[in-house]
Biotite code that builds the C-alpha atoms (Angstrom):
import biotite.structure as struc

atoms = struc.array([
    struc.Atom([-81.648, -118.930, -150.441], chain_id="A", res_id=1, res_name="UNK", atom_name="CA", element="C"),
    struc.Atom([-78.564, -119.652, -148.323], chain_id="A", res_id=2, res_name="UNK", atom_name="CA", element="C"),
    struc.Atom([-75.077, -118.842, -149.550], chain_id="A", res_id=3, res_name="UNK", atom_name="CA", element="C"),
    struc.Atom([-72.618, -121.669, -148.964], chain_id="A", res_id=4, res_name="UNK", atom_name="CA", element="C"),
    struc.Atom([-69.223, -120.570, -147.729], chain_id="A", res_id=5, res_name="UNK", atom_name="CA", element="C"),
    struc.Atom([-65.767, -121.927, -146.950], chain_id="A", res_id=6, res_name="UNK", atom_name="CA", element="C"),
    struc.Atom([-62.829, -120.391, -145.050], chain_id="A", res_id=7, res_name="UNK", atom_name="CA", element="C"),
    struc.Atom([-59.179, -121.061, -145.858], chain_id="A", res_id=8, res_name="UNK", atom_name="CA", element="C"),
    struc.Atom([-56.651, -119.488, -143.481], chain_id="A", res_id=9, res_name="UNK", atom_name="CA", element="C"),
    struc.Atom([-53.540, -120.851, -141.771], chain_id="A", res_id=10, res_name="UNK", atom_name="CA", element="C"),
    struc.Atom([-53.953, -118.564, -138.730], chain_id="A", res_id=11, res_name="UNK", atom_name="CA", element="C"),
    struc.Atom([-56.168, -120.177, -136.035], chain_id="A", res_id=12, res_name="UNK", atom_name="CA", element="C"),
    struc.Atom([-57.183, -116.796, -134.600], chain_id="A", res_id=13, res_name="UNK", atom_name="CA", element="C"),
    struc.Atom([-58.216, -115.485, -138.023], chain_id="A", res_id=14, res_name="UNK", atom_name="CA", element="C"),
    struc.Atom([-60.297, -118.632, -138.618], chain_id="A", res_id=15, res_name="UNK", atom_name="CA", element="C"),
    struc.Atom([-62.008, -118.176, -135.268], chain_id="A", res_id=16, res_name="UNK", atom_name="CA", element="C"),
    struc.Atom([-62.820, -114.511, -135.932], chain_id="A", res_id=17, res_name="UNK", atom_name="CA", element="C"),
    struc.Atom([-64.259, -115.209, -139.380], chain_id="A", res_id=18, res_name="UNK", atom_name="CA", element="C"),
    struc.Atom([-66.351, -118.087, -138.048], chain_id="A", res_id=19, res_name="UNK", atom_name="CA", element="C"),
    struc.Atom([-67.714, -115.794, -135.318], chain_id="A", res_id=20, res_name="UNK", atom_name="CA", element="C"),
    struc.Atom([-68.586, -113.151, -137.905], chain_id="A", res_id=21, res_name="UNK", atom_name="CA", element="C"),
    struc.Atom([-70.389, -115.687, -140.106], chain_id="A", res_id=22, res_name="UNK", atom_name="CA", element="C"),
    struc.Atom([-72.473, -116.891, -137.147], chain_id="A", res_id=23, res_name="UNK", atom_name="CA", element="C"),
    struc.Atom([-74.015, -113.407, -137.075], chain_id="A", res_id=24, res_name="UNK", atom_name="CA", element="C"),
    struc.Atom([-75.204, -113.736, -140.698], chain_id="A", res_id=25, res_name="UNK", atom_name="CA", element="C"),
    struc.Atom([-77.911, -116.465, -140.751], chain_id="A", res_id=26, res_name="UNK", atom_name="CA", element="C"),
    struc.Atom([-78.197, -116.662, -144.550], chain_id="A", res_id=27, res_name="UNK", atom_name="CA", element="C"),
    struc.Atom([-74.564, -117.816, -144.817], chain_id="A", res_id=28, res_name="UNK", atom_name="CA", element="C"),
    struc.Atom([-73.955, -121.568, -144.419], chain_id="A", res_id=29, res_name="UNK", atom_name="CA", element="C"),
    struc.Atom([-70.369, -122.388, -143.472], chain_id="A", res_id=30, res_name="UNK", atom_name="CA", element="C"),
    struc.Atom([-69.526, -125.748, -145.041], chain_id="A", res_id=31, res_name="UNK", atom_name="CA", element="C"),
    struc.Atom([-65.904, -126.172, -144.004], chain_id="A", res_id=32, res_name="UNK", atom_name="CA", element="C"),
    struc.Atom([-62.726, -124.487, -142.783], chain_id="A", res_id=33, res_name="UNK", atom_name="CA", element="C"),
    struc.Atom([-59.180, -125.358, -143.808], chain_id="A", res_id=34, res_name="UNK", atom_name="CA", element="C"),
    struc.Atom([-55.743, -124.228, -142.702], chain_id="A", res_id=35, res_name="UNK", atom_name="CA", element="C"),
    struc.Atom([-54.049, -124.916, -146.046], chain_id="A", res_id=36, res_name="UNK", atom_name="CA", element="C"),
    struc.Atom([-54.786, -124.593, -149.739], chain_id="A", res_id=37, res_name="UNK", atom_name="CA", element="C"),
    struc.Atom([-54.154, -128.245, -150.649], chain_id="A", res_id=38, res_name="UNK", atom_name="CA", element="C"),
    struc.Atom([-56.988, -129.552, -148.471], chain_id="A", res_id=39, res_name="UNK", atom_name="CA", element="C"),
    struc.Atom([-59.226, -126.737, -149.669], chain_id="A", res_id=40, res_name="UNK", atom_name="CA", element="C"),
    struc.Atom([-58.517, -127.641, -153.298], chain_id="A", res_id=41, res_name="UNK", atom_name="CA", element="C"),
    struc.Atom([-59.549, -131.272, -152.739], chain_id="A", res_id=42, res_name="UNK", atom_name="CA", element="C"),
    struc.Atom([-62.771, -130.139, -151.069], chain_id="A", res_id=43, res_name="UNK", atom_name="CA", element="C"),
    struc.Atom([-63.641, -127.688, -153.863], chain_id="A", res_id=44, res_name="UNK", atom_name="CA", element="C"),
    struc.Atom([-63.224, -130.406, -156.484], chain_id="A", res_id=45, res_name="UNK", atom_name="CA", element="C"),
    struc.Atom([-65.975, -132.425, -154.809], chain_id="A", res_id=46, res_name="UNK", atom_name="CA", element="C"),
    struc.Atom([-68.337, -129.795, -153.417], chain_id="A", res_id=47, res_name="UNK", atom_name="CA", element="C"),
    struc.Atom([-70.203, -126.780, -154.751], chain_id="A", res_id=48, res_name="UNK", atom_name="CA", element="C"),
    struc.Atom([-69.296, -123.641, -152.791], chain_id="A", res_id=49, res_name="UNK", atom_name="CA", element="C"),
    struc.Atom([-70.706, -120.174, -153.471], chain_id="A", res_id=50, res_name="UNK", atom_name="CA", element="C"),
    struc.Atom([-68.198, -118.076, -151.538], chain_id="A", res_id=51, res_name="UNK", atom_name="CA", element="C"),
    struc.Atom([-64.598, -118.547, -150.455], chain_id="A", res_id=52, res_name="UNK", atom_name="CA", element="C"),
    struc.Atom([-62.977, -116.490, -147.672], chain_id="A", res_id=53, res_name="UNK", atom_name="CA", element="C"),
    struc.Atom([-59.352, -116.905, -148.624], chain_id="A", res_id=54, res_name="UNK", atom_name="CA", element="C"),
    struc.Atom([-56.055, -115.998, -146.995], chain_id="A", res_id=55, res_name="UNK", atom_name="CA", element="C"),
    struc.Atom([-53.159, -115.318, -149.381], chain_id="A", res_id=56, res_name="UNK", atom_name="CA", element="C"),
    struc.Atom([-49.853, -116.172, -147.740], chain_id="A", res_id=57, res_name="UNK", atom_name="CA", element="C"),
    struc.Atom([-50.073, -119.854, -146.813], chain_id="A", res_id=58, res_name="UNK", atom_name="CA", element="C"),
    struc.Atom([-47.519, -122.677, -147.048], chain_id="A", res_id=59, res_name="UNK", atom_name="CA", element="C"),
    struc.Atom([-47.519, -125.122, -149.988], chain_id="A", res_id=60, res_name="UNK", atom_name="CA", element="C"),
    struc.Atom([-50.293, -123.383, -151.930], chain_id="A", res_id=61, res_name="UNK", atom_name="CA", element="C"),
    struc.Atom([-51.031, -119.672, -151.592], chain_id="A", res_id=62, res_name="UNK", atom_name="CA", element="C"),
    struc.Atom([-54.486, -118.218, -151.947], chain_id="A", res_id=63, res_name="UNK", atom_name="CA", element="C"),
    struc.Atom([-53.583, -116.695, -155.300], chain_id="A", res_id=64, res_name="UNK", atom_name="CA", element="C"),
    struc.Atom([-52.203, -120.012, -156.553], chain_id="A", res_id=65, res_name="UNK", atom_name="CA", element="C"),
    struc.Atom([-55.382, -121.757, -155.430], chain_id="A", res_id=66, res_name="UNK", atom_name="CA", element="C"),
    struc.Atom([-57.471, -119.275, -157.424], chain_id="A", res_id=67, res_name="UNK", atom_name="CA", element="C"),
    struc.Atom([-55.383, -119.911, -160.536], chain_id="A", res_id=68, res_name="UNK", atom_name="CA", element="C"),
    struc.Atom([-55.667, -123.706, -160.242], chain_id="A", res_id=69, res_name="UNK", atom_name="CA", element="C"),
    struc.Atom([-59.479, -123.639, -160.139], chain_id="A", res_id=70, res_name="UNK", atom_name="CA", element="C"),
    struc.Atom([-61.033, -123.431, -163.617], chain_id="A", res_id=71, res_name="UNK", atom_name="CA", element="C"),
    struc.Atom([-64.335, -122.087, -162.251], chain_id="A", res_id=72, res_name="UNK", atom_name="CA", element="C"),
    struc.Atom([-63.590, -120.730, -158.758], chain_id="A", res_id=73, res_name="UNK", atom_name="CA", element="C"),
    struc.Atom([-66.365, -119.609, -156.413], chain_id="A", res_id=74, res_name="UNK", atom_name="CA", element="C"),
    struc.Atom([-66.704, -115.960, -155.535], chain_id="A", res_id=75, res_name="UNK", atom_name="CA", element="C"),
    struc.Atom([-63.684, -115.003, -153.453], chain_id="A", res_id=76, res_name="UNK", atom_name="CA", element="C"),
    struc.Atom([-63.093, -112.478, -150.691], chain_id="A", res_id=77, res_name="UNK", atom_name="CA", element="C"),
    struc.Atom([-59.413, -112.272, -149.826], chain_id="A", res_id=78, res_name="UNK", atom_name="CA", element="C"),
    struc.Atom([-58.582, -111.811, -146.138], chain_id="A", res_id=79, res_name="UNK", atom_name="CA", element="C"),
    struc.Atom([-54.929, -110.977, -145.603], chain_id="A", res_id=80, res_name="UNK", atom_name="CA", element="C"),
    struc.Atom([-52.497, -108.944, -143.545], chain_id="A", res_id=81, res_name="UNK", atom_name="CA", element="C"),
    struc.Atom([-50.629, -107.819, -146.659], chain_id="A", res_id=82, res_name="UNK", atom_name="CA", element="C"),
    struc.Atom([-51.775, -104.856, -148.746], chain_id="A", res_id=83, res_name="UNK", atom_name="CA", element="C"),
    struc.Atom([-49.406, -105.503, -151.680], chain_id="A", res_id=84, res_name="UNK", atom_name="CA", element="C"),
    struc.Atom([-51.651, -108.167, -153.227], chain_id="A", res_id=85, res_name="UNK", atom_name="CA", element="C"),
    struc.Atom([-54.626, -105.850, -153.740], chain_id="A", res_id=86, res_name="UNK", atom_name="CA", element="C"),
    struc.Atom([-54.036, -105.210, -157.442], chain_id="A", res_id=87, res_name="UNK", atom_name="CA", element="C"),
    struc.Atom([-53.473, -108.910, -158.105], chain_id="A", res_id=88, res_name="UNK", atom_name="CA", element="C"),
    struc.Atom([-56.710, -109.777, -156.337], chain_id="A", res_id=89, res_name="UNK", atom_name="CA", element="C"),
    struc.Atom([-58.726, -107.552, -158.658], chain_id="A", res_id=90, res_name="UNK", atom_name="CA", element="C"),
    struc.Atom([-56.969, -109.031, -161.673], chain_id="A", res_id=91, res_name="UNK", atom_name="CA", element="C"),
    struc.Atom([-58.288, -112.375, -160.410], chain_id="A", res_id=92, res_name="UNK", atom_name="CA", element="C"),
    struc.Atom([-61.784, -110.861, -160.172], chain_id="A", res_id=93, res_name="UNK", atom_name="CA", element="C"),
    struc.Atom([-62.064, -111.182, -156.409], chain_id="A", res_id=94, res_name="UNK", atom_name="CA", element="C"),
    struc.Atom([-65.223, -109.724, -154.903], chain_id="A", res_id=95, res_name="UNK", atom_name="CA", element="C"),
    struc.Atom([-63.305, -107.844, -152.223], chain_id="A", res_id=96, res_name="UNK", atom_name="CA", element="C"),
    struc.Atom([-59.985, -107.544, -150.425], chain_id="A", res_id=97, res_name="UNK", atom_name="CA", element="C"),
    struc.Atom([-60.029, -107.293, -146.629], chain_id="A", res_id=98, res_name="UNK", atom_name="CA", element="C"),
    struc.Atom([-56.997, -106.347, -144.565], chain_id="A", res_id=99, res_name="UNK", atom_name="CA", element="C"),
    struc.Atom([-56.553, -107.986, -141.160], chain_id="A", res_id=100, res_name="UNK", atom_name="CA", element="C"),
    struc.Atom([-57.612, -107.287, -138.531], chain_id="A", res_id=101, res_name="UNK", atom_name="CA", element="C"),
    struc.Atom([-60.994, -107.215, -140.257], chain_id="A", res_id=102, res_name="UNK", atom_name="CA", element="C"),
    struc.Atom([-63.743, -105.153, -138.627], chain_id="A", res_id=103, res_name="UNK", atom_name="CA", element="C"),
    struc.Atom([-67.204, -106.708, -138.680], chain_id="A", res_id=104, res_name="UNK", atom_name="CA", element="C"),
    struc.Atom([-68.805, -103.722, -140.473], chain_id="A", res_id=105, res_name="UNK", atom_name="CA", element="C"),
    struc.Atom([-66.263, -103.987, -143.295], chain_id="A", res_id=106, res_name="UNK", atom_name="CA", element="C"),
    struc.Atom([-66.685, -107.773, -143.391], chain_id="A", res_id=107, res_name="UNK", atom_name="CA", element="C"),
    struc.Atom([-70.461, -107.411, -143.649], chain_id="A", res_id=108, res_name="UNK", atom_name="CA", element="C"),
    struc.Atom([-70.078, -104.953, -146.530], chain_id="A", res_id=109, res_name="UNK", atom_name="CA", element="C"),
    struc.Atom([-67.971, -107.475, -148.458], chain_id="A", res_id=110, res_name="UNK", atom_name="CA", element="C"),
    struc.Atom([-70.417, -110.324, -147.745], chain_id="A", res_id=111, res_name="UNK", atom_name="CA", element="C"),
    struc.Atom([-73.377, -108.295, -148.998], chain_id="A", res_id=112, res_name="UNK", atom_name="CA", element="C"),
    struc.Atom([-71.477, -107.435, -152.163], chain_id="A", res_id=113, res_name="UNK", atom_name="CA", element="C"),
    struc.Atom([-70.724, -111.119, -152.746], chain_id="A", res_id=114, res_name="UNK", atom_name="CA", element="C"),
    struc.Atom([-74.331, -112.148, -152.077], chain_id="A", res_id=115, res_name="UNK", atom_name="CA", element="C"),
    struc.Atom([-75.613, -109.750, -154.729], chain_id="A", res_id=116, res_name="UNK", atom_name="CA", element="C"),
    struc.Atom([-73.255, -111.200, -157.331], chain_id="A", res_id=117, res_name="UNK", atom_name="CA", element="C"),
    struc.Atom([-74.081, -114.784, -156.355], chain_id="A", res_id=118, res_name="UNK", atom_name="CA", element="C"),
    struc.Atom([-77.832, -114.121, -156.490], chain_id="A", res_id=119, res_name="UNK", atom_name="CA", element="C"),
    struc.Atom([-77.567, -112.768, -160.029], chain_id="A", res_id=120, res_name="UNK", atom_name="CA", element="C"),
    struc.Atom([-75.667, -115.851, -161.183], chain_id="A", res_id=121, res_name="UNK", atom_name="CA", element="C"),
    struc.Atom([-78.052, -118.408, -159.754], chain_id="A", res_id=122, res_name="UNK", atom_name="CA", element="C"),
    struc.Atom([-80.361, -120.249, -162.162], chain_id="A", res_id=123, res_name="UNK", atom_name="CA", element="C"),
    struc.Atom([-83.378, -118.133, -161.209], chain_id="A", res_id=124, res_name="UNK", atom_name="CA", element="C"),
    struc.Atom([-81.427, -115.039, -162.264], chain_id="A", res_id=125, res_name="UNK", atom_name="CA", element="C"),
    struc.Atom([-81.576, -116.220, -165.870], chain_id="A", res_id=126, res_name="UNK", atom_name="CA", element="C"),
    struc.Atom([-84.159, -118.150, -167.814], chain_id="A", res_id=127, res_name="UNK", atom_name="CA", element="C"),
    struc.Atom([-84.443, -121.913, -167.391], chain_id="A", res_id=128, res_name="UNK", atom_name="CA", element="C"),
    struc.Atom([-84.021, -122.207, -171.136], chain_id="A", res_id=129, res_name="UNK", atom_name="CA", element="C"),
    struc.Atom([-82.485, -125.464, -172.369], chain_id="A", res_id=130, res_name="UNK", atom_name="CA", element="C"),
    struc.Atom([-79.446, -125.525, -174.685], chain_id="A", res_id=131, res_name="UNK", atom_name="CA", element="C"),
    struc.Atom([-81.796, -126.497, -177.534], chain_id="A", res_id=132, res_name="UNK", atom_name="CA", element="C"),
    struc.Atom([-83.842, -123.289, -177.242], chain_id="A", res_id=133, res_name="UNK", atom_name="CA", element="C"),
    struc.Atom([-83.111, -120.421, -179.638], chain_id="A", res_id=134, res_name="UNK", atom_name="CA", element="C"),
    struc.Atom([-82.932, -117.703, -176.954], chain_id="A", res_id=135, res_name="UNK", atom_name="CA", element="C"),
    struc.Atom([-82.388, -117.002, -173.258], chain_id="A", res_id=136, res_name="UNK", atom_name="CA", element="C"),
    struc.Atom([-82.942, -114.146, -170.805], chain_id="A", res_id=137, res_name="UNK", atom_name="CA", element="C"),
    struc.Atom([-80.366, -112.342, -168.674], chain_id="A", res_id=138, res_name="UNK", atom_name="CA", element="C"),
    struc.Atom([-80.571, -109.619, -166.078], chain_id="A", res_id=139, res_name="UNK", atom_name="CA", element="C"),
    struc.Atom([-78.866, -106.444, -167.198], chain_id="A", res_id=140, res_name="UNK", atom_name="CA", element="C"),
    struc.Atom([-78.566, -103.271, -165.144], chain_id="A", res_id=141, res_name="UNK", atom_name="CA", element="C"),
    struc.Atom([-82.127, -102.022, -165.611], chain_id="A", res_id=142, res_name="UNK", atom_name="CA", element="C"),
    struc.Atom([-84.102, -104.825, -167.241], chain_id="A", res_id=143, res_name="UNK", atom_name="CA", element="C"),
    struc.Atom([-84.416, -108.470, -168.182], chain_id="A", res_id=144, res_name="UNK", atom_name="CA", element="C"),
    struc.Atom([-83.118, -108.863, -171.714], chain_id="A", res_id=145, res_name="UNK", atom_name="CA", element="C"),
    struc.Atom([-83.963, -111.551, -174.253], chain_id="A", res_id=146, res_name="UNK", atom_name="CA", element="C"),
    struc.Atom([-81.004, -112.630, -176.386], chain_id="A", res_id=147, res_name="UNK", atom_name="CA", element="C"),
    struc.Atom([-81.234, -114.730, -179.523], chain_id="A", res_id=148, res_name="UNK", atom_name="CA", element="C"),
    struc.Atom([-78.412, -117.266, -179.552], chain_id="A", res_id=149, res_name="UNK", atom_name="CA", element="C"),
    struc.Atom([-78.018, -116.988, -183.305], chain_id="A", res_id=150, res_name="UNK", atom_name="CA", element="C"),
    struc.Atom([-77.242, -113.258, -182.923], chain_id="A", res_id=151, res_name="UNK", atom_name="CA", element="C"),
    struc.Atom([-74.255, -113.785, -180.621], chain_id="A", res_id=152, res_name="UNK", atom_name="CA", element="C"),
    struc.Atom([-70.806, -113.102, -182.082], chain_id="A", res_id=153, res_name="UNK", atom_name="CA", element="C"),
    struc.Atom([-68.756, -113.664, -178.932], chain_id="A", res_id=154, res_name="UNK", atom_name="CA", element="C"),
    struc.Atom([-68.848, -113.312, -175.156], chain_id="A", res_id=155, res_name="UNK", atom_name="CA", element="C"),
    struc.Atom([-66.092, -111.541, -173.276], chain_id="A", res_id=156, res_name="UNK", atom_name="CA", element="C"),
    struc.Atom([-65.286, -111.797, -169.578], chain_id="A", res_id=157, res_name="UNK", atom_name="CA", element="C"),
    struc.Atom([-64.655, -108.407, -167.949], chain_id="A", res_id=158, res_name="UNK", atom_name="CA", element="C"),
    struc.Atom([-63.798, -108.720, -164.251], chain_id="A", res_id=159, res_name="UNK", atom_name="CA", element="C"),
    struc.Atom([-67.124, -109.478, -162.522], chain_id="A", res_id=160, res_name="UNK", atom_name="CA", element="C"),
    struc.Atom([-69.162, -109.071, -165.709], chain_id="A", res_id=161, res_name="UNK", atom_name="CA", element="C"),
    struc.Atom([-69.711, -110.766, -169.032], chain_id="A", res_id=162, res_name="UNK", atom_name="CA", element="C"),
    struc.Atom([-70.132, -108.682, -172.159], chain_id="A", res_id=163, res_name="UNK", atom_name="CA", element="C"),
    struc.Atom([-72.351, -110.434, -174.672], chain_id="A", res_id=164, res_name="UNK", atom_name="CA", element="C"),
    struc.Atom([-71.685, -109.045, -178.137], chain_id="A", res_id=165, res_name="UNK", atom_name="CA", element="C"),
    struc.Atom([-74.352, -109.632, -180.799], chain_id="A", res_id=166, res_name="UNK", atom_name="CA", element="C"),
    struc.Atom([-74.505, -108.439, -184.391], chain_id="A", res_id=167, res_name="UNK", atom_name="CA", element="C"),
    struc.Atom([-76.391, -105.308, -183.336], chain_id="A", res_id=168, res_name="UNK", atom_name="CA", element="C"),
    struc.Atom([-75.817, -104.767, -179.592], chain_id="A", res_id=169, res_name="UNK", atom_name="CA", element="C"),
    struc.Atom([-73.642, -105.318, -176.527], chain_id="A", res_id=170, res_name="UNK", atom_name="CA", element="C"),
    struc.Atom([-75.083, -106.406, -173.186], chain_id="A", res_id=171, res_name="UNK", atom_name="CA", element="C"),
    struc.Atom([-73.414, -106.438, -169.759], chain_id="A", res_id=172, res_name="UNK", atom_name="CA", element="C"),
    struc.Atom([-74.483, -108.904, -167.094], chain_id="A", res_id=173, res_name="UNK", atom_name="CA", element="C"),
    struc.Atom([-73.121, -110.433, -163.884], chain_id="A", res_id=174, res_name="UNK", atom_name="CA", element="C"),
    struc.Atom([-72.791, -114.044, -164.980], chain_id="A", res_id=175, res_name="UNK", atom_name="CA", element="C"),
    struc.Atom([-70.036, -116.633, -165.015], chain_id="A", res_id=176, res_name="UNK", atom_name="CA", element="C"),
    struc.Atom([-68.888, -118.450, -168.124], chain_id="A", res_id=177, res_name="UNK", atom_name="CA", element="C"),
    struc.Atom([-69.998, -121.688, -166.464], chain_id="A", res_id=178, res_name="UNK", atom_name="CA", element="C"),
    struc.Atom([-73.574, -120.448, -166.148], chain_id="A", res_id=179, res_name="UNK", atom_name="CA", element="C"),
    struc.Atom([-73.892, -119.121, -169.659], chain_id="A", res_id=180, res_name="UNK", atom_name="CA", element="C"),
    struc.Atom([-72.249, -122.164, -171.218], chain_id="A", res_id=181, res_name="UNK", atom_name="CA", element="C"),
    struc.Atom([-75.070, -124.248, -169.758], chain_id="A", res_id=182, res_name="UNK", atom_name="CA", element="C"),
    struc.Atom([-77.422, -122.287, -172.014], chain_id="A", res_id=183, res_name="UNK", atom_name="CA", element="C"),
    struc.Atom([-75.346, -122.545, -175.177], chain_id="A", res_id=184, res_name="UNK", atom_name="CA", element="C"),
    struc.Atom([-74.901, -125.593, -177.372], chain_id="A", res_id=185, res_name="UNK", atom_name="CA", element="C"),
    struc.Atom([-71.355, -126.956, -177.492], chain_id="A", res_id=186, res_name="UNK", atom_name="CA", element="C"),
    struc.Atom([-71.921, -127.555, -181.203], chain_id="A", res_id=187, res_name="UNK", atom_name="CA", element="C"),
    struc.Atom([-72.179, -123.814, -181.868], chain_id="A", res_id=188, res_name="UNK", atom_name="CA", element="C"),
    struc.Atom([-69.912, -122.191, -179.259], chain_id="A", res_id=189, res_name="UNK", atom_name="CA", element="C"),
    struc.Atom([-66.363, -122.784, -178.126], chain_id="A", res_id=190, res_name="UNK", atom_name="CA", element="C"),
    struc.Atom([-64.216, -121.377, -175.316], chain_id="A", res_id=191, res_name="UNK", atom_name="CA", element="C"),
    struc.Atom([-61.015, -120.054, -176.918], chain_id="A", res_id=192, res_name="UNK", atom_name="CA", element="C"),
    struc.Atom([-59.515, -118.104, -174.028], chain_id="A", res_id=193, res_name="UNK", atom_name="CA", element="C"),
    struc.Atom([-60.058, -117.581, -170.305], chain_id="A", res_id=194, res_name="UNK", atom_name="CA", element="C"),
    struc.Atom([-61.907, -114.403, -171.244], chain_id="A", res_id=195, res_name="UNK", atom_name="CA", element="C"),
    struc.Atom([-63.605, -115.361, -174.524], chain_id="A", res_id=196, res_name="UNK", atom_name="CA", element="C"),
    struc.Atom([-66.341, -117.674, -175.762], chain_id="A", res_id=197, res_name="UNK", atom_name="CA", element="C"),
    struc.Atom([-67.065, -117.421, -179.504], chain_id="A", res_id=198, res_name="UNK", atom_name="CA", element="C"),
    struc.Atom([-69.791, -118.527, -181.901], chain_id="A", res_id=199, res_name="UNK", atom_name="CA", element="C"),
    struc.Atom([-68.114, -120.927, -184.346], chain_id="A", res_id=200, res_name="UNK", atom_name="CA", element="C"),
    struc.Atom([-70.320, -119.909, -187.277], chain_id="A", res_id=201, res_name="UNK", atom_name="CA", element="C"),
    struc.Atom([-69.328, -116.263, -186.742], chain_id="A", res_id=202, res_name="UNK", atom_name="CA", element="C"),
    struc.Atom([-65.580, -116.840, -187.160], chain_id="A", res_id=203, res_name="UNK", atom_name="CA", element="C"),
    struc.Atom([-64.316, -115.116, -190.299], chain_id="A", res_id=204, res_name="UNK", atom_name="CA", element="C"),
    struc.Atom([-60.804, -116.542, -190.133], chain_id="A", res_id=205, res_name="UNK", atom_name="CA", element="C"),
    struc.Atom([-57.995, -117.662, -187.835], chain_id="A", res_id=206, res_name="UNK", atom_name="CA", element="C"),
    struc.Atom([-54.516, -116.249, -188.248], chain_id="A", res_id=207, res_name="UNK", atom_name="CA", element="C"),
    struc.Atom([-51.407, -115.951, -186.101], chain_id="A", res_id=208, res_name="UNK", atom_name="CA", element="C"),
    struc.Atom([-53.074, -117.406, -183.034], chain_id="A", res_id=209, res_name="UNK", atom_name="CA", element="C"),
    struc.Atom([-56.066, -115.080, -183.207], chain_id="A", res_id=210, res_name="UNK", atom_name="CA", element="C"),
    struc.Atom([-59.695, -115.468, -184.201], chain_id="A", res_id=211, res_name="UNK", atom_name="CA", element="C"),
    struc.Atom([-61.116, -112.753, -186.409], chain_id="A", res_id=212, res_name="UNK", atom_name="CA", element="C"),
    struc.Atom([-64.807, -111.886, -186.072], chain_id="A", res_id=213, res_name="UNK", atom_name="CA", element="C"),
    struc.Atom([-65.595, -108.766, -188.030], chain_id="A", res_id=214, res_name="UNK", atom_name="CA", element="C"),
    struc.Atom([-63.125, -106.161, -186.834], chain_id="A", res_id=215, res_name="UNK", atom_name="CA", element="C"),
    struc.Atom([-62.433, -107.887, -183.521], chain_id="A", res_id=216, res_name="UNK", atom_name="CA", element="C"),
    struc.Atom([-59.268, -109.923, -183.044], chain_id="A", res_id=217, res_name="UNK", atom_name="CA", element="C"),
    struc.Atom([-59.659, -112.451, -180.250], chain_id="A", res_id=218, res_name="UNK", atom_name="CA", element="C"),
    struc.Atom([-56.585, -114.226, -178.813], chain_id="A", res_id=219, res_name="UNK", atom_name="CA", element="C"),
    struc.Atom([-56.515, -118.005, -178.507], chain_id="A", res_id=220, res_name="UNK", atom_name="CA", element="C"),
    struc.Atom([-55.301, -118.919, -175.022], chain_id="A", res_id=221, res_name="UNK", atom_name="CA", element="C"),
    struc.Atom([-52.434, -121.375, -174.681], chain_id="A", res_id=222, res_name="UNK", atom_name="CA", element="C"),
    struc.Atom([-54.557, -123.900, -172.762], chain_id="A", res_id=223, res_name="UNK", atom_name="CA", element="C"),
    struc.Atom([-57.291, -123.767, -175.428], chain_id="A", res_id=224, res_name="UNK", atom_name="CA", element="C"),
    struc.Atom([-55.159, -124.125, -178.575], chain_id="A", res_id=225, res_name="UNK", atom_name="CA", element="C"),
    struc.Atom([-55.525, -127.882, -178.992], chain_id="A", res_id=226, res_name="UNK", atom_name="CA", element="C"),
    struc.Atom([-59.271, -127.769, -178.403], chain_id="A", res_id=227, res_name="UNK", atom_name="CA", element="C"),
    struc.Atom([-59.747, -124.974, -180.943], chain_id="A", res_id=228, res_name="UNK", atom_name="CA", element="C"),
    struc.Atom([-57.542, -126.703, -183.513], chain_id="A", res_id=229, res_name="UNK", atom_name="CA", element="C"),
    struc.Atom([-59.488, -129.950, -183.162], chain_id="A", res_id=230, res_name="UNK", atom_name="CA", element="C"),
    struc.Atom([-62.835, -128.217, -183.624], chain_id="A", res_id=231, res_name="UNK", atom_name="CA", element="C"),
    struc.Atom([-61.616, -126.387, -186.699], chain_id="A", res_id=232, res_name="UNK", atom_name="CA", element="C"),
    struc.Atom([-60.089, -129.591, -188.122], chain_id="A", res_id=233, res_name="UNK", atom_name="CA", element="C"),
    struc.Atom([-63.496, -131.261, -187.820], chain_id="A", res_id=234, res_name="UNK", atom_name="CA", element="C"),
    struc.Atom([-64.949, -128.538, -190.051], chain_id="A", res_id=235, res_name="UNK", atom_name="CA", element="C"),
    struc.Atom([-62.351, -128.787, -192.835], chain_id="A", res_id=236, res_name="UNK", atom_name="CA", element="C"),
    struc.Atom([-63.680, -129.756, -196.263], chain_id="A", res_id=237, res_name="UNK", atom_name="CA", element="C"),
])
């Protein structure tokens, strides 16, 4: 299956080089190129893109700012002339960080890494189970694992992985929150933080802006506070 891609870079020469590189990789479909983050943002709101080749220092909206604005960004490979953003890029869970001028061999390495992650997150990488089903399957490192939804305590985002914590086990898988939320009923699970999705019936208590599940204290993110409060209010006696 093709990987859809988009380039955002305000340097014409850099755009041309990246386009030339992508032409050598037939399984990559280049959907669009943009010279600024504002236009790219409008495009991403209307189109599904698997991979974003993203410059960092751009006028109006930087690459890092663009990443932060998107609630469910595509996989991102940063392409920049500045090394000082490397740590920040990994905090944002970027697939890779390429310094200009980018050599084709290094570019190809980053693309292959991104393709592996994208392939594991596609629907055929997990079961086609509906939200009403009681279980689903995920690919872990060495096997395909069945997980009972009723066993899940919470799900934690960890860079390029999700850690699914059940009452008896912990499972690591390359999935996005968006993909796994499609499998889970909104009646039983709620996003409480950028990095946490919790089972409502597993919450022991809420205190001081944190959710307690067993011995784990899970923070409630600022942007999720109203949503969490409303859901809990609906459950009051």
